[in-house]
SEGU-159841 format. One record per residue (C-alpha): residue in one letter; chain; x, y, z negated. Coordinates in Angstrom, 2 decimals, m for minus. Example, Ala and Ser with C-alpha at 12.3 -4.5 7.8 and 13.67 -1.06 7.14 Angstrom:
// residues 2
- A	A	12.30	m4.50	m7.80
- S	A	13.67	m1.06	m7.14
//
This chain:
// residues 305
- M	A	m7.26	m140.45	m3.05
- S	A	m7.57	m142.39	m6.27
- N	A	m8.02	m139.34	m8.48
- G	A	m9.17	m135.74	m8.15
- Q	A	m5.82	m134.16	m7.28
- W	A	m6.28	m131.20	m4.98
- Y	A	m4.03	m131.76	m2.00
- P	A	m4.55	m129.70	1.19
- P	A	m3.99	m131.71	4.38
- E	A	m1.74	m128.99	5.83
- W	A	0.85	m129.29	3.06
- P	A	3.14	m131.92	4.69
- D	A	3.48	m129.87	7.89
- R	A	4.17	m126.71	5.87
- I	A	6.78	m128.54	3.79
- R	A	8.52	m129.76	6.95
- A	A	8.42	m126.24	8.40
- L	A	9.94	m124.80	5.21
- A	A	12.70	m127.42	5.25
- A	A	13.43	m126.63	8.89
- G	A	13.70	m122.90	8.21
- E	A	10.58	m122.22	10.26
- L	A	8.58	m120.96	7.28
- T	A	9.51	m118.16	4.90
- A	A	8.27	m118.42	1.33
- V	A	6.16	m115.48	0.20
- A	A	6.75	m113.87	m3.18
- P	A	4.23	m115.01	m5.82
- R	A	1.86	m112.49	m7.37
- R	A	1.61	m112.48	m11.15
- A	A	m1.65	m113.82	m12.51
- A	A	m3.31	m114.92	m15.72
- T	A	m5.98	m117.47	m16.54
- V	A	m7.76	m118.34	m19.80
- L	A	m8.85	m121.67	m21.23
- L	A	m11.86	m120.38	m23.15
- L	A	m12.70	m122.76	m26.02
- R	A	m15.62	m123.39	m28.32
- G	A	m16.17	m125.80	m31.20
- T	A	m18.80	m128.49	m30.77
- G	A	m19.64	m128.98	m34.45
- T	A	m20.06	m126.45	m37.25
- G	A	m18.37	m123.53	m35.56
- G	A	m16.09	m122.39	m32.81
- G	A	m16.65	m118.71	m32.23
- T	A	m14.39	m115.86	m33.21
- G	A	m15.65	m113.26	m35.62
- G	A	m14.18	m110.09	m37.00
- D	A	m11.83	m112.13	m39.20
- T	A	m10.47	m113.94	m36.09
- S	A	m11.56	m117.29	m37.58
- T	A	m12.30	m119.94	m34.97
- G	A	m14.61	m122.06	m37.05
- G	A	m14.28	m125.65	m38.17
- G	A	m16.07	m127.53	m35.39
- T	A	m15.71	m131.28	m34.98
- G	A	m14.49	m131.02	m31.40
- T	A	m13.52	m128.64	m28.64
- E	A	m15.04	m127.82	m25.26
- V	A	m13.42	m125.72	m22.55
- H	A	m15.21	m123.45	m20.10
- M	A	m14.57	m124.36	m16.45
- L	A	m15.85	m123.08	m13.14
- R	A	m16.02	m124.80	m9.78
- R	A	m14.65	m122.75	m6.93
- R	A	m16.93	m122.48	m3.91
- T	A	m16.00	m124.85	m1.10
- S	A	m15.82	m121.85	1.23
- M	A	m12.86	m120.40	m0.72
- A	A	m9.60	m120.34	1.24
- F	A	m7.62	m121.39	m1.84
- A	A	m8.61	m124.50	m3.82
- G	A	m12.19	m124.61	m2.55
- G	A	m14.29	m127.11	m4.53
- A	A	m11.73	m127.41	m7.32
- Y	A	m12.51	m126.92	m11.01
- A	A	m10.49	m124.17	m12.67
- Y	A	m10.61	m121.56	m15.44
- P	A	m11.48	m117.86	m15.29
- G	A	m8.49	m115.93	m14.05
- G	A	m6.89	m113.90	m11.31
- A	A	m4.06	m111.68	m10.19
- V	A	m2.60	m108.83	m12.21
- D	A	m3.88	m105.39	m11.19
- P	A	m1.00	m102.83	m11.20
- R	A	m3.27	m100.62	m13.33
- D	A	m3.23	m103.28	m16.05
- E	A	m0.04	m101.55	m17.22
- H	A	m1.99	m98.39	m18.10
- P	A	m1.96	m97.70	m21.87
- V	A	m4.82	m99.22	m23.88
- R	A	m5.73	m99.41	m27.55
- W	A	m4.07	m102.61	m28.69
- A	A	m4.34	m105.06	m31.61
- G	A	m2.18	m108.07	m32.36
- P	A	1.39	m108.84	m31.26
- T	A	2.99	m105.85	m29.57
- P	A	3.66	m105.80	m25.82
- G	A	7.32	m106.20	m26.76
- D	A	6.49	m109.36	m28.71
- W	A	4.49	m110.61	m25.75
- A	A	7.38	m109.86	m23.36
- A	A	9.62	m112.18	m25.39
- R	A	6.96	m114.89	m25.51
- L	A	6.02	m114.69	m21.82
- G	A	9.58	m114.42	m20.58
- V	A	9.28	m111.08	m18.76
- A	A	11.64	m108.14	m18.82
- T	A	9.54	m105.28	m20.18
- P	A	6.64	m104.62	m22.56
- A	A	4.72	m103.01	m19.69
- E	A	4.91	m106.21	m17.65
- A	A	3.74	m108.25	m20.62
- Q	A	0.86	m105.87	m21.30
- A	A	m0.25	m106.18	m17.68
- I	A	m0.35	m109.99	m17.91
- V	A	m2.29	m109.97	m21.19
- C	A	m4.67	m107.29	m19.89
- A	A	m5.23	m109.36	m16.74
- A	A	m6.13	m112.38	m18.88
- V	A	m8.69	m110.41	m20.89
- R	A	m10.04	m108.51	m17.88
- E	A	m10.47	m111.58	m15.67
- T	A	m12.24	m113.48	m18.46
- Y	A	m14.72	m110.63	m18.70
- E	A	m15.10	m110.29	m14.93
- E	A	m15.65	m114.02	m14.27
- A	A	m17.24	m115.31	m17.49
- G	A	m18.77	m112.22	m19.10
- V	A	m16.71	m112.75	m22.27
- L	A	m14.73	m109.84	m23.69
- L	A	m11.81	m110.22	m26.13
- A	A	m12.03	m106.68	m27.47
- G	A	m13.80	m104.84	m30.26
- P	A	m14.47	m101.41	m31.75
- T	A	m11.76	m101.96	m34.38
- P	A	m8.52	m104.01	m34.54
- D	A	m10.27	m106.70	m36.60
- S	A	m13.64	m106.93	m34.84
- V	A	m15.00	m108.29	m31.57
- V	A	m17.90	m107.14	m29.41
- G	A	m20.90	m109.34	m30.19
- D	A	m22.93	m108.89	m27.02
- T	A	m21.86	m107.94	m23.49
- T	A	m25.23	m108.23	m21.77
- G	A	m27.39	m105.42	m20.39
- D	A	m27.45	m103.13	m17.36
- A	A	m24.68	m100.81	m18.56
- W	A	m22.30	m103.67	m19.26
- E	A	m23.08	m105.29	m15.93
- A	A	m22.51	m102.06	m14.01
- A	A	m19.13	m101.64	m15.67
- R	A	m18.20	m105.27	m14.98
- A	A	m19.13	m104.86	m11.31
- A	A	m16.99	m101.70	m11.12
- L	A	m14.06	m103.65	m12.55
- V	A	m14.50	m106.41	m9.99
- A	A	m14.65	m103.85	m7.17
- R	A	m11.51	m102.17	m8.58
- E	A	m13.46	m98.91	m8.85
- L	A	m12.60	m98.86	m12.56
- S	A	m9.35	m99.80	m14.25
- F	A	m9.43	m101.97	m17.36
- A	A	m7.91	m99.13	m19.38
- E	A	m10.73	m96.82	m18.27
- F	A	m13.29	m99.48	m19.11
- L	A	m11.95	m99.93	m22.66
- D	A	m11.51	m96.20	m23.24
- G	A	m15.05	m95.49	m22.09
- R	A	m16.38	m97.77	m24.81
- D	A	m13.76	m96.91	m27.42
- L	A	m12.65	m100.55	m27.58
- V	A	m9.45	m102.20	m28.79
- L	A	m7.93	m105.07	m26.82
- R	A	m7.47	m108.08	m29.14
- S	A	m4.24	m109.66	m27.94
- D	A	m4.16	m111.66	m31.18
- L	A	m7.09	m113.73	m29.93
- L	A	m4.93	m115.18	m27.14
- G	A	m2.33	m117.93	m27.29
- A	A	0.10	m118.50	m24.42
- W	A	m0.13	m122.13	m23.29
- A	A	1.73	m122.74	m20.00
- R	A	3.19	m121.14	m16.89
- W	A	2.92	m122.53	m13.35
- I	A	4.11	m121.11	m10.04
- T	A	2.41	m121.96	m6.72
- P	A	4.69	m124.05	m4.45
- E	A	6.94	m122.17	m2.02
- F	A	5.19	m123.60	1.04
- E	A	1.77	m122.19	0.12
- P	A	0.64	m119.05	2.00
- R	A	m0.96	m117.67	m1.18
- R	A	1.32	m117.87	m4.19
- Y	A	0.81	m116.99	m7.85
- D	A	3.05	m116.94	m10.91
- T	A	0.37	m117.76	m13.46
- W	A	0.37	m117.69	m17.25
- F	A	m2.25	m119.89	m18.91
- F	A	m3.73	m118.74	m22.24
- V	A	m6.11	m120.28	m24.76
- A	A	m8.79	m118.26	m26.58
- A	A	m11.89	m119.03	m28.64
- L	A	m15.34	m117.88	m27.57
- P	A	m16.21	m114.85	m29.76
- T	A	m19.19	m115.17	m32.09
- G	A	m22.36	m113.85	m30.46
- Q	A	m21.02	m113.90	m26.92
- R	A	m22.08	m116.35	m24.23
- T	A	m20.40	m117.38	m21.01
- R	A	m22.17	m117.01	m17.69
- N	A	m21.25	m117.51	m14.07
- A	A	m20.37	m113.92	m13.25
- S	A	m17.91	m114.84	m10.49
- T	A	m18.76	m114.72	m6.79
- E	A	m16.00	m117.30	m6.31
- A	A	m17.75	m120.06	m8.30
- D	A	m20.90	m122.07	m7.63
- R	A	m21.02	m123.85	m10.98
- T	A	m19.77	m123.45	m14.55
- V	A	m19.63	m126.03	m17.33
- W	A	m18.62	m126.46	m20.96
- I	A	m16.84	m129.80	m21.17
- S	A	m14.43	m131.56	m23.52
- P	A	m10.88	m131.74	m22.18
- A	A	m10.94	m135.54	m22.46
- E	A	m14.20	m135.79	m20.51
- A	A	m12.92	m133.45	m17.80
- A	A	m9.68	m135.42	m17.52
- A	A	m11.64	m138.66	m17.26
- G	A	m13.72	m137.16	m14.44
- Y	A	m10.52	m136.22	m12.65
- D	A	m9.08	m139.72	m13.13
- R	A	m12.24	m141.22	m11.59
- G	A	m11.93	m138.90	m8.59
- E	A	m15.17	m137.09	m9.49
- L	A	m13.70	m133.69	m10.43
- L	A	m11.26	m132.03	m8.06
- M	A	m8.45	m130.09	m9.79
- M	A	m5.09	m128.53	m9.06
- P	A	m2.11	m129.96	m10.99
- P	A	m1.90	m127.04	m13.46
- T	A	m5.55	m127.49	m14.42
- I	A	m5.43	m131.18	m15.18
- A	A	m2.02	m130.85	m16.84
- T	A	m3.30	m128.19	m19.27
- L	A	m6.42	m130.25	m19.95
- R	A	m4.32	m133.26	m20.89
- T	A	m2.24	m131.27	m23.38
- L	A	m5.32	m129.53	m24.79
- A	A	m7.10	m132.84	m25.48
- A	A	m4.83	m133.49	m28.47
- Y	A	m6.38	m130.62	m30.49
- G	A	m9.77	m131.16	m32.09
- T	A	m10.75	m127.54	m32.74
- P	A	m10.17	m124.16	m31.11
- L	A	m8.21	m123.12	m34.22
- A	A	m5.87	m126.09	m33.85
- A	A	m5.25	m125.22	m30.20
- L	A	m4.57	m121.57	m30.99
- E	A	m2.10	m122.55	m33.70
- A	A	m0.40	m125.02	m31.35
- A	A	m0.04	m122.31	m28.69
- R	A	2.81	m120.77	m30.68
- D	A	5.03	m123.75	m29.82
- Q	A	3.96	m124.49	m26.24
- D	A	6.74	m124.56	m23.65
- L	A	6.40	m121.70	m21.17
- T	A	9.18	m122.84	m18.85
- P	A	7.75	m122.21	m15.34
- V	A	6.64	m125.33	m13.47
- L	A	7.35	m125.09	m9.74
- A	A	6.73	m127.92	m7.29
- Q	A	9.74	m129.35	m5.48
- A	A	9.53	m130.77	m1.97
- R	A	12.16	m132.75	m0.10
- L	A	12.46	m134.87	3.00
- E	A	13.67	m138.48	2.71
- G	A	14.00	m139.52	6.31
- D	A	10.62	m138.66	7.78
- E	A	8.86	m138.98	4.44
- V	A	7.79	m135.91	2.48
- V	A	8.24	m136.24	m1.28
- L	A	6.43	m133.66	m3.38
- S	A	6.90	m133.49	m7.14
- W	A	6.30	m131.23	m10.13
- P	A	9.17	m131.38	m12.68
- G	A	8.02	m132.94	m15.93
- H	A	4.73	m134.15	m14.42
- D	A	5.37	m137.44	m12.66
- E	A	1.67	m138.22	m12.18
- F	A	1.46	m135.60	m9.40
- T	A	4.30	m136.96	m7.24
- K	A	3.25	m137.54	m3.63
- H	A	4.99	m139.60	m0.93
- V	A	3.72	m138.74	2.55
- P	A	5.16	m140.99	5.30
- G	A	5.20	m140.53	9.03
- A	A	5.75	m137.82	11.58
- P	A	3.99	m134.45	11.25
- T	A	0.53	m135.20	12.65
- G	A	m1.61	m132.70	10.77
- G	A	m0.65	m133.70	7.27
- A	A	m3.11	m136.52	6.61
- V	A	m2.53	m138.20	3.27
//
């Protein structure tokens, strides 16, 4: 492998089985993930005025999934996870309405859109300790450390507490205006675990700090998108196609503010891998992303690449 593209060895056999009608595609679960950004110069946090500062560069928060994980073990990713059905429960809300978000995200109802946005905010708190919410519609929590916060975060992770209950218990408003929708990717049909995932960008709020709060990660880093992409190109950082693709598009924006403004115009057409057989060769591609195309020759012998 000349780069860090995550490519499970069982994929070719699964693709052949799907083509032969021996494998049934599972329905993808909805999910959300957040590219949390900070400025590297004079600023980069988000205060009560939702300003993202005027830093001279941008870094993104990434975590490395434990090698023991069944899905994408060892790969670098962003905080995120599946939508909890309770994410549709009513919450105090600031920013674009759930109806506005439904139009932007391409879903049928405001409730569905709210669930996706809530999942993005909830998972960022669960996995990075960063909370995009505040006591008023124009403020953000400045500190999420301490025993009480940690107990509540652990209850969220264990699904003993819904996100609506968590926010209500602290009289907090969810700040949907601090998120920008960036991309949408769907796990290939031949994968046993599938997700329909919306990628968002957000700036690190002033006063808050990231930490490795996830049991699924063994390392977290702040890194510039260009540096992370270079590590992938050298084969040093393992990533799934959606991760490296979003990094490449993010690298064009020098500040968190620039990225958030650019999010308004990002294409959210779902990207779904396509697999076909050409003779005995498996050809795997992602529409619009030629760099990820794979040609796997030979008979099914365990899927070695």
